[in-house]
C-alpha positions in Angstrom: -53.5 -106.2 167.6 -50.4 -105.0 165.7 -50.6 -107.8 163.2 -54.2 -107.4 162.6 -53.6 -103.7 161.8 -50.8 -104.6 159.4 -53.1 -107.1 157.7 -55.9 -104.4 157.4 -53.4 -101.9 156.1 -52.4 -104.3 153.4 -55.8 -105.5 152.3 -57.3 -102.0 152.8 -54.7 -100.3 150.5 -56.5 -98.9 147.5 -54.2 -100.7 145.0 -54.6 -104.1 146.7 -58.4 -103.7 146.6 -58.3 -102.8 142.9 -55.9 -105.6 142.0 -58.1 -108.2 143.9 -61.2 -107.0 142.0 -59.1 -106.9 138.7 -58.3 -110.6 139.1 -61.9 -111.8 139.9 -62.5 -113.3 136.5 -59.3 -115.3 136.5 -55.5 -115.1 136.0 -54.1 -112.1 134.1 -50.8 -111.2 132.7 -49.0 -108.2 134.2 -50.0 -105.9 131.3 -53.6 -106.9 131.3 -53.8 -106.4 135.0 -52.2 -103.0 134.7 -54.9 -102.1 132.1 -57.6 -103.2 134.6 -56.3 -101.1 137.4 -56.5 -97.5 136.1 -53.9 -95.1 137.4 -51.5 -97.6 138.9 -47.8 -97.2 138.0 -45.6 -100.0 137.0 -43.7 -99.7 140.2 -46.7 -99.6 142.4 -48.2 -102.7 140.6 -45.0 -104.6 140.9 -44.7 -103.7 144.7 -48.3 -104.4 145.4 -48.2 -107.8 143.6 -45.1 -108.8 145.5 -46.7 -107.8 148.8 -50.0 -109.7 148.0 -47.8 -112.8 147.0 -45.9 -112.6 150.3 -49.3 -112.6 152.2 -50.6 -115.5 150.1 -53.3 -113.6 148.4 -52.0 -113.7 144.9 -50.1 -116.4 142.9 -47.4 -115.7 140.2 -47.0 -118.4 137.6 -44.2 -118.2 135.2 -44.4 -120.3 132.0 -41.3 -121.4 130.1 -42.3 -120.0 126.8 -40.6 -117.6 124.3 -41.4 -114.8 125.0 -41.8 -115.6 128.7 -45.3 -115.4 130.1 -46.3 -114.7 133.7 -49.8 -114.7 135.1 -51.2 -113.5 138.4 -54.2 -115.1 140.1 -56.3 -115.0 143.3 -55.6 -117.7 145.9 -58.4 -119.4 147.8 -57.5 -117.1 150.7 -58.0 -114.0 148.6 -61.3 -115.5 147.1 -62.8 -115.3 150.5 -61.5 -111.6 150.8 -62.8 -110.9 147.3 -66.4 -111.3 148.5 -65.9 -108.6 151.2 -64.1 -106.3 148.7 -66.9 -106.7 146.2 -69.5 -105.7 148.8 -67.4 -102.6 149.5 -67.3 -101.6 145.9 -71.1 -102.1 145.6 -71.5 -99.9 148.6 -69.3 -97.2 147.2 -71.2 -97.3 143.8 -74.5 -97.1 145.5 -73.5 -94.2 147.8 -71.1 -92.1 145.7 -73.6 -89.4 144.7 -74.5 -88.9 148.4 -70.9 -88.7 149.5 -70.1 -86.3 146.6 -73.0 -84.0 147.8 -71.7 -84.1 151.5 -68.2 -83.2 150.2 -69.6 -80.3 148.1 -71.5 -79.0 151.2 -68.4 -79.3 153.4 -66.3 -77.4 150.9 -68.9 -74.7 150.7 -69.0 -74.4 154.5 -65.2 -74.3 154.7 -65.1 -71.6 152.0 -67.8 -69.5 153.7 -66.0 -69.6 157.1 -62.7 -68.2 155.6 
């Protein structure tokens, strides 16, 4: 059970999910990927990419060019995960207004009880 929790923690992390979605159309360079994942810092992008690589979810390909070029891509393992992640994003898009309304009501209730 511990290992399953660790895997879910990794793939359920918001940055991991956004990176997996960001790579859905094919390999990207670091700066292009950072542009596709709004709000992520360079440090967090580097750390998350390294972790996703360690888990076999992302590949890193360095090309011997001047200037050097590095691309990141989804692996077959992460392609199967991508379908699940995509469904989660669709669900969030379909229900964000309803969730926003619930949050507003909860905030009003909390404010009224103070």
